[in-house]
N, C-alpha and C positions, 0 to 999 in steps of 0.2 A: 252807464255809471249811475252815482248816488245822487239825490236829488240836491243842487246846491243850495250854499246858503245865501240870507239875502244881501249879498254884495251889492247888489245895484241901489235897495237901499242906504245903505251904508255911504254909496259913493256921493248921493249927494251932501250929506254930513261933511267928509272929506274937504270937500270942494270950499267948506266955509271959512273964512278967514281967521284965523289963529291970532292975530297981533301981532305984538311983538316977543309974544312966547315961543317956547322949543318943547317939543316933545321928543323926554329920551326913556328908550326902554332898556333897563337894565337885564342880559342875559346872565345865566351864573350856571354851572354845572352840581347837581348835588346825586354825586353817587350814581354817575352814569344816565342821569336824567334831566333835560333842560329844564331851568324854570324863567321864568320874567316877571317883571311887574314896571307901569307906566311913572315918568316923573315930571313935571313941567320946571323946566329952567325958565329965569327972565332976560337970558342973555345968550346970545349965537356961539355956536362953539363949530371949531376947526379940529383941535388935538384933543385927544385925548386925555390929556392932563388936564385941561378944563372942566372935565366931569368931574363932581363930587363924589367921594366917599357915601354910600347906603349902606341900608343892613336889611336882613333876612329875619326874623321871628317868627318863621310859622314852624316847620317841622321838626326840629333838629331837639335834640334834649338839651342843648346850651341854650343859654337865655338868645341869644343870639350870633347871626354870621354876619362879619362885614363885607360888605361888597367891594373892591377895590377893582376900578375900572382900570384895562388893559389895552383893549383894542377896538378902533373907532368906527363904522359904517353907516349910510347912507340906510333910511329907511324906506323899503317901496312899498311898506304897509301904510305911509300919513305922507305921500309924496309931494313936494313942492317943485315951484320950478328951478328956485335956488340950491334944494335937497336943505332944509333945515334943518330937519327934523332928523333924529337918532338912534341907530342901534347901538348898545354900549359892551363887549364882553367884561365880564370881570372874573376876577381870583374870589378865591372864598378864603376869609381867615377867623379866626376865632378871637372871642373878646382881648385874651393876653394876647396876641399879635402874631403870633403862628400859624401855620398854614395850617387849615383845614385837613383831616385826615384822608379826604379824597379830591384834594387839590393838586394831582397830578400834573399841572399844567407849573409847579413852582418846580418841583425835583428837574422838568424838563427843561426848564430855562437855566438852570444850572450846568445841566449837560453842555446844552448848544451853547453857553456862553465858553464851559471849557474847552470845547473843540471847535471854536469860532473861526479859527485860523485853519482850519480844514474846508471851512466854505461849505457844508452839507446841504442838499437840496433833496425835498421831496416833493413827490405826485403821488395823490392816493383815489383811486378807481370806487367810488362808494356805489355801491349794490343796495335794491331796499325793495321791496315788494309793496304794491299797495292796496290795503282793506276795504273791503265794504260793508261798513257798520250796519248794517241793516239786515246782512245776511250772514255776516260773522265769516266771509269765506272773500279769497282773493277777487280782486275787484273783475266783476267780465265774468266770472266761475260759472256752470252750470250751479241752481240749486241743489240738486242731486248728482251725487255721481262726480265728472272730473272732465273738463277739455280735452281735446286731440291731444297725443302726446308731445311732447317739445320736440321743435325741431324747426317749425315753419315761422316760429316766432321770432327769432335770435334779428333785430335790424332788420325784423318786418314790415309791410307796408297796408295796412285795409284793416276794416272795420272788423271783419273775422279771425283776425290775428292780434288788433292793438287795441288795449282796454286802459285811457285813462292818460292820451298825448297831452290832451290839454292843461295837464297838473305837471306835466313834463316842460311843456313850453313856458309855464307860467313862473317857473320853479326857475329855468334859466333866464329870464329876464328881471328876473329879482333878483339874484345872485348879480349880474352884470350892473344894475343900476345901483347895488350896495356895492360893490366894488370887487367882488372877490373875485381869485382869479381863476374863475370855472373854465374848465378846458373843451368839457365838450359834454356829451350825454347820448344815450343808445336806447331801444331795448334791449333787453337780455332775452335769455335762454327759456324761463320757465313763464309762460305767459302772466303779463300786468307786474312783470318785474323790469325794472329800469338799472339804471347804472347813471351816475354823474362825477368828471374827473375835476380834481380842483387841484392845481399845482403850474408850474413847477413852484415850490413857494420855499424860502431858505428858513431853516432851523424853525425855531418856536411857532412864526405864522404858521406853520403847516396845519399846526393840532386848531389854532386861532380862525381859521378860513373853513375849516373841515367843520370844525362844531357851528360855525355862524351859517353853512351852507344846510345842515342838518335844520336847524332853528327854522330858516327862511322853507324848505321842505312841507316841516309839517306846520307851519303857518298859511302855505299854499294848501296844502290839504284841509284844514280846515275849511278855507274859503269852497271848499267843491264839495264838501261833506264828506269827505277821503280818507280813511285812516293811511299811515304809515307803518311798515314794523322792519326792523335790522335786524332780527333774529337770522340767523346762520342759515337754519333748516324750518325755513316756516309751514311746507309743507311734506311731510311725510311721504315717501314713495320714490319713485322714480324723475323726479325732478333735481334741477339745479339748485344746488342751497347761494348762499349770499354771502359775500367775501367784501373784502377790504384791502385788496391788491395797494401793495406798498412800493411807491417806483424812489430809489436812493439813488445816489451818485454824490461823490467829495469833489473837490477842484480837482484832483490828481486823476481819478477816474475819466472826469470827463475831459479832460484838455492834455494829460500825458501820452505820450506815443504809448507806453508803455500802460496806459488805463485798466486794458482787459486784465492785466497779470494784477494790479494792485486792487481790482475786482473780485479776483480769486482769491488773493490772500485775505479779503476780507468778509469773502462767503466760508471761507475756511475756519476763521474767527467765529463765526456765527455758528458754525456747525457744533460748533462745542459748548454753546449752552441753548441747544436746540429746546430743549424743554421750559428752562428758565423763559424762552420767548414764548412758548406755546402758553405757560400758566398765563402772562399777560395782554393773549391775543384772543381774547374774545370767549365768552361763555355759551355754553354748550356747540364751542367748534369740535368738540369728538363727533357730532351729529354729520358736520361737514365734512372734516377732512378725515374720509373715507378710502382714500387712493381712486375713487370713482369718482364720474361727474367734472371732470378736469382737475383734479384735486391730487394734492400726493398724502401720503398716510402719514397721521398725525404721531405715530410712533415709531418714524423713520425721518433722518432727513437727506436730500436728494438735492442736486440743482443739476442743469444742461442747458444745450444752448435750442431755443425754440420750445421747448417743452413744458407742456401746461400742464401736465402731472407732478413736475417737480417741486420742492417745498421752494426753491427759487430759481428762478429762470432768468434767462443772458438773451434780452430779444437778437432775432436772428443778424438784422444789420447793424446793433450793437458788437457782435462776435467778428463781423466782416471791417469794420471802420476800426475794431481794436480799441475805442473807448467809447465813452458814454454812462450808462446805467444798468440797475439791476431791479426785478421785479421778486419782491417777497410776497409768495401768493398765498402764506400763511394765515395773514390776520383776517378775523371775522368782520362781517358787517358792522356788530355792536361792540367793536374796540372804541376806544379811551385812547383818539390818535395821539395824544401827549405821551401814554406809555409804551405805545407802539415806534413811536418817532424816537424816544430816550435810549431803549436797549439796543436798536439798531446799532444808533451813536457809538453807543458803550461798547457794545461787545466787538462791532468792525472795525476801530481806531484803539481802546484802551488797551494796556499791556496786557498778555495772558499769562495769567496766575500757572504757576507750575503746577499745583493741585489739579488741574485740567489736563496736563497731557498724561496722566496717570489714571 
């Protein structure tokens, strides 16, 4: 592993009393990039509505960007016994009050409110690769050449197979402390590739929690001196790419006896907008969706039961029970989850325009 940062030196300062002050880390998304900065408050907070708006006047051509708090979490990097310090996820707005052009949460929130009576739920499987910044190669890979072919790494055990498990464990616990609905984590197919799952989350909270989980992962990586890449094909060649498989269901799919039929109707609707989905399913996704390495081809829509090579997969146990959820396997690891969840809900639940029948 890469050399850790001075975490032990920092720890003795984090044990110092902070008096009656509260540290709040403002986090926002700037064109699919996470940014953050800190602020001290003179009062304890329990609800996101108690956090004041702030602003960013850094990289943008606009005078400033308004940061509007929307989701509140406990801060695992500044822990206290009573979880005083907070992380706050923010929406971004321009000075005139209009949403920032890359504020995809704004549109997602409107969509989720429109279809709230369908109770859409999501679970997202975030794959990523750890990077050794000194070698500029995946963590644990030899300086020259490649490791053994993939096969033995998936859910593997042992120092000859697993590189970076400490980071996975630290991230998992940080998510639990923060209040993220992390469902699990596992080693993936490519060496030093991992996955964590977030969900089930209703509506807009899916995007909120995945972005916050990504933030926590990046921060944990800082502590260990290890980089994280969400590129969908970080290593060229005969290695699996990285996706963000998105599990989706509505109340009817989960509960009705004809849930499977409802699912198949939704899949048919989604198939009519395949290329619209692909347009928001991540940059460089064409390098991943080749029809190989457990993917469907980017140029064709398909679905099937227990088929990992399909665009959308219905798990075998769901088909047997006749209700449950579907898995959209097309989204890349670098997607904006607000865009993914928005288009899935729109495509599967909105009326089909007559033009799509021709």
